KEKE-3310 file (N, C-alpha, C; in steps of 0.2 Angstrom, whole numbers, plus 5000, padded with zeros to 4 digits):
npx = (5185:5181:5174:5164:5158:5149:5142:5133:5127:5119:5112:5108:5099:5097:5111:5118:5131:5138:5148:5154:5165:5171:5183:5188:5200:5199:5210:5216:5209:5203:5198:5187:5180:5169:5164:5153:5157:5152:5157:5159:5169:5175:5178:5189:5193:5205:5208:5217:5217:5225:5235:5244:5238:5228:5228:5226:5223:5220:5211:5206:5194:5191:5188:5187:5172:5165:5151:5147:5145:5129:5120:5104:5096:5091:5094:5095:5080:5068:5058:5041:5031:5023:5031:5027:5025:5034:5025:5016:5016:5006:5006:4995:4981:4977:4986:4987:4985:4988:4975:4975:4968:4964:4964:4956:4964:4969:4959:4961:4953:4950:4960:4960:4971:4979:4972:4980:4981:4988:5002:5000:5005:5020:5020:5029:5036:5047:5059:5059:5069:5076:5068:5074:5084:5078:5087:5098:5115:5122:5127:5142:5143:5151:5156:5163:5179:5187:5190:5184:5172:5177:5190:5207:5220:5237:5254:5263:5277:5294:5300:5290:5287:5288)
npy = (4670:4661:4667:4669:4679:4685:4696:4703:4716:4720:4730:4736:4745:4755:4759:4753:4744:4734:4725:4714:4705:4694:4686:4677:4670:4671:4678:4685:4695:4696:4703:4710:4724:4731:4746:4756:4771:4788:4795:4785:4776:4761:4757:4746:4738:4729:4721:4719:4715:4714:4710:4719:4730:4739:4736:4742:4739:4749:4750:4756:4754:4757:4773:4790:4799:4814:4823:4836:4853:4860:4874:4876:4886:4894:4907:4924:4932:4945:4952:4946:4955:4971:4986:5001:5018:5033:5042:5057:5074:5088:5105:5115:5124:5137:5146:5141:5147:5144:5147:5158:5158:5167:5161:5159:5161:5147:5142:5139:5130:5129:5118:5104:5097:5081:5067:5056:5040:5035:5024:5006:4997:4987:4970:4962:4951:4950:4937:4925:4920:4904:4891:4885:4871:4854:4844:4836:4833:4817:4812:4805:4789:4782:4768:4762:4759:4766:4756:4744:4732:4715:4716:4718:4729:4731:4735:4746:4740:4746:4747:4752:4765:4782)
npz = (5249:5235:5219:5204:5190:5176:5164:5151:5139:5125:5114:5100:5095:5105:5106:5116:5123:5134:5145:5158:5167:5181:5191:5206:5217:5231:5235:5225:5213:5197:5181:5168:5159:5147:5139:5129:5122:5122:5110:5101:5102:5110:5126:5134:5149:5157:5173:5188:5205:5220:5235:5233:5227:5215:5198:5182:5165:5151:5136:5120:5107:5090:5082:5088:5085:5081:5078:5066:5073:5073:5075:5084:5080:5065:5059:5064:5065:5061:5073:5076:5079:5077:5078:5086:5081:5089:5101:5097:5102:5103:5104:5114:5107:5112:5124:5140:5156:5173:5185:5198:5214:5227:5244:5260:5275:5285:5299:5316:5328:5346:5354:5364:5376:5373:5380:5392:5399:5415:5415:5418:5432:5432:5427:5432:5444:5457:5459:5472:5486:5487:5497:5512:5512:5515:5516:5526:5530:5533:5549:5555:5563:5576:5584:5597:5592:5577:5568:5558:5563:5567:5561:5565:5570:5564:5568:5558:5548:5549:5537:5528:5533:5530)
capx = (5180:5181:5168:5165:5152:5149:5136:5134:5121:5121:5106:5110:5094:5099:5118:5121:5135:5141:5150:5158:5166:5176:5185:5192:5201:5199:5216:5217:5203:5204:5192:5187:5173:5169:5159:5152:5158:5147:5161:5159:5174:5173:5183:5190:5198:5207:5211:5219:5217:5228:5237:5249:5234:5223:5231:5221:5226:5214:5212:5201:5193:5187:5190:5182:5169:5161:5147:5148:5140:5124:5116:5097:5092:5093:5097:5091:5075:5065:5052:5035:5026:5025:5033:5023:5029:5034:5019:5017:5013:5005:5005:4988:4979:4977:4990:4983:4989:4984:4971:4976:4962:4966:4959:4956:4969:4965:4957:4962:4949:4953:4962:4962:4977:4977:4971:4983:4980:4994:5003:4999:5011:5023:5018:5035:5037:5054:5060:5060:5075:5073:5067:5080:5084:5076:5092:5104:5120:5122:5133:5145:5142:5157:5155:5170:5185:5186:5191:5178:5171:5180:5197:5212:5225:5243:5258:5266:5284:5298:5302:5285:5286:5291)
capy = (4666:4661:4668:4671:4681:4688:4698:4708:4719:4722:4733:4740:4751:4761:4760:4750:4738:4734:4718:4714:4698:4695:4680:4678:4664:4673:4682:4689:4697:4698:4704:4715:4726:4735:4751:4760:4778:4793:4797:4780:4771:4756:4756:4740:4738:4722:4723:4714:4717:4709:4713:4725:4736:4738:4738:4742:4740:4752:4750:4759:4751:4762:4780:4795:4803:4820:4826:4844:4857:4864:4877:4874:4891:4895:4913:4929:4935:4951:4950:4945:4960:4977:4992:5007:5024:5036:5047:5064:5078:5094:5111:5117:5130:5143:5145:5140:5149:5142:5152:5159:5160:5168:5157:5162:5158:5142:5144:5134:5131:5128:5111:5102:5093:5074:5064:5050:5037:5033:5017:5001:4994:4982:4964:4958:4949:4948:4930:4924:4916:4897:4889:4881:4864:4850:4839:4837:4828:4812:4812:4798:4786:4779:4763:4759:4762:4768:4750:4740:4726:4709:4717:4720:4733:4729:4740:4746:4739:4752:4748:4756:4772:4787)
capz = (5246:5228:5216:5197:5187:5170:5161:5145:5136:5118:5111:5094:5094:5109:5106:5122:5123:5140:5147:5164:5170:5186:5195:5212:5221:5238:5237:5219:5209:5190:5178:5163:5157:5141:5139:5123:5124:5117:5104:5096:5104:5115:5131:5137:5154:5161:5179:5193:5212:5225:5241:5231:5225:5209:5192:5176:5158:5148:5129:5116:5100:5086:5082:5090:5080:5083:5073:5065:5077:5070:5080:5084:5076:5058:5059:5067:5060:5064:5078:5073:5081:5073:5082:5085:5081:5095:5101:5094:5107:5100:5108:5114:5103:5116:5130:5146:5162:5179:5188:5205:5218:5234:5248:5266:5279:5289:5306:5321:5334:5352:5354:5370:5376:5373:5387:5392:5406:5418:5413:5423:5436:5429:5429:5434:5451:5458:5461:5479:5487:5488:5504:5515:5510:5520:5517:5531:5529:5539:5554:5556:5569:5578:5589:5599:5588:5570:5564:5557:5567:5564:5559:5570:5567:5565:5567:5551:5548:5548:5530:5525:5535:5526)
cpx = (5179:5174:5170:5158:5154:5142:5138:5127:5123:5114:5108:5105:5095:5106:5121:5125:5140:5143:5155:5159:5172:5177:5189:5194:5202:5205:5217:5211:5205:5198:5193:5180:5174:5163:5159:5152:5154:5151:5162:5164:5171:5179:5183:5195:5199:5210:5213:5220:5220:5231:5242:5245:5230:5227:5227:5225:5220:5216:5206:5200:5189:5191:5185:5179:5164:5157:5148:5143:5136:5120:5108:5093:5095:5097:5093:5086:5071:5059:5046:5030:5028:5026:5029:5028:5029:5027:5021:5013:5012:5004:4997:4987:4980:4982:4986:4987:4985:4981:4973:4970:4965:4961:4960:4962:4966:4964:4958:4958:4953:4954:4963:4968:4975:4977:4975:4982:4987:4996:5002:5005:5014:5021:5023:5035:5044:5054:5061:5066:5072:5072:5073:5079:5082:5082:5097:5109:5121:5128:5136:5144:5148:5155:5161:5176:5183:5188:5185:5178:5174:5187:5201:5217:5232:5248:5262:5274:5288:5300:5297:5284:5290:5295)
cpy = (4666:4663:4669:4673:4684:4690:4703:4710:4722:4724:4738:4746:4757:4762:4758:4744:4738:4726:4719:4707:4699:4688:4681:4671:4665:4677:4687:4689:4699:4699:4709:4718:4731:4740:4755:4767:4782:4795:4791:4774:4766:4756:4749:4740:4731:4724:4717:4717:4712:4713:4719:4731:4734:4740:4737:4743:4743:4752:4753:4755:4756:4769:4785:4799:4808:4823:4834:4847:4860:4867:4876:4880:4892:4901:4918:4932:4941:4948:4950:4951:4966:4983:4998:5013:5028:5041:5054:5069:5085:5099:5113:5124:5137:5142:5145:5142:5146:5148:5152:5161:5161:5164:5160:5158:5153:5144:5138:5135:5129:5120:5109:5097:5086:5071:5057:5047:5035:5026:5012:4999:4988:4975:4959:4957:4947:4941:4930:4920:4909:4895:4885:4874:4859:4844:4841:4831:4823:4813:4805:4795:4781:4774:4760:4763:4763:4762:4746:4734:4719:4710:4720:4725:4730:4735:4740:4745:4745:4753:4752:4763:4776:4791)
cpz = (5239:5225:5208:5195:5181:5167:5155:5143:5130:5115:5106:5093:5099:5110:5113:5121:5129:5142:5153:5166:5175:5189:5201:5215:5228:5239:5231:5215:5202:5186:5172:5162:5151:5141:5132:5125:5119:5111:5099:5097:5109:5120:5134:5143:5157:5167:5183:5200:5217:5231:5239:5228:5218:5203:5186:5170:5154:5140:5126:5109:5097:5086:5084:5085:5083:5078:5072:5069:5072:5075:5079:5080:5069:5057:5062:5062:5064:5068:5074:5074:5077:5079:5081:5085:5088:5095:5099:5099:5103:5105:5108:5110:5106:5123:5136:5152:5168:5182:5195:5209:5225:5239:5255:5270:5283:5296:5310:5327:5340:5352:5361:5370:5376:5380:5387:5399:5408:5416:5419:5426:5432:5431:5432:5442:5452:5461:5469:5480:5489:5495:5506:5513:5516:5521:5522:5530:5535:5543:5555:5563:5571:5584:5592:5596:5581:5566:5564:5561:5563:5561:5565:5566:5569:5564:5560:5552:5547:5541:5526:5527:5531:5530)
residu = (MET:PRO:TYR:SER:PHE:ALA:TRP:ASP:VAL:LYS:ASP:ASP:ALA:SER:TYR:ASN:ASN:PHE:ALA:HIS:SER:GLU:ASN:SER:ASP:GLY:LYS:VAL:VAL:THR:GLY:SER:TYR:ARG:VAL:ALA:LEU:PRO:ASP:GLY:ARG:THR:GLN:ILE:VAL:TYR:TYR:ARG:ALA:ASP:SER:ASN:GLY:TYR:VAL:ALA:ASP:VAL:LYS:TYR:GLU:GLY:GLU:ALA:ARG:TYR:PRO:GLU:TYR:LYS:PRO:SER:TYR:SER:SER:TYR:SER:ALA:PRO:ALA:TYR:GLN:THR:GLN:SER:ALA:PRO:VAL:TYR:ARG:ALA:PRO:ALA:VAL:PRO:VAL:ARG:PRO:ALA:TYR:VAL:ALA:SER:ARG:ALA:PRO:THR:TYR:GLY:SER:VAL:SER:ALA:PRO:ALA:TYR:ARG:ALA:PRO:ALA:ASP:PRO:ALA:TYR:VAL:ALA:PRO:ARG:ALA:PRO:ALA:ALA:SER:ALA:TYR:GLN:SER:PRO:THR:PRO:VAL:TYR:ARG:GLY:SER:SER:VAL:ALA:GLN:GLY:TYR:THR:THR:GLN:PRO:VAL:PRO:LEU:ALA:TYR:ARG:GLY)
# end
């Protein structure tokens, strides 16, 4: 199904410069597009797509420009807060020795054994065997011969006997 379209965008304030056009006769598609790259160049692609595949011719306009790198910080500066000096520990004027006071030995009164209740019986109930099935397989009913009514049997020819 043949078709054709084209569009473009050119906005200098935002540095956007795009374009795309394409034509098809139902079997072969040809077209081109252009894109403004971040390095200042413009990439232009001419392409053709048919039963043999996609073939593109890529060209660039302009020269790549990269701005000089400038770090976001100026230089290292000292922290704004004031550091405190290390604490100074002074020895006590009079040496202090721990005072030892003898205490009585602990006394243990009579202690009764802990009272435990016997554990309850488990709540588990063993599964029961399933009840006998009420289903009974049907028994065949033969009336007369085993040949269906309305049909007759024929002897098998010798050629078909194994």
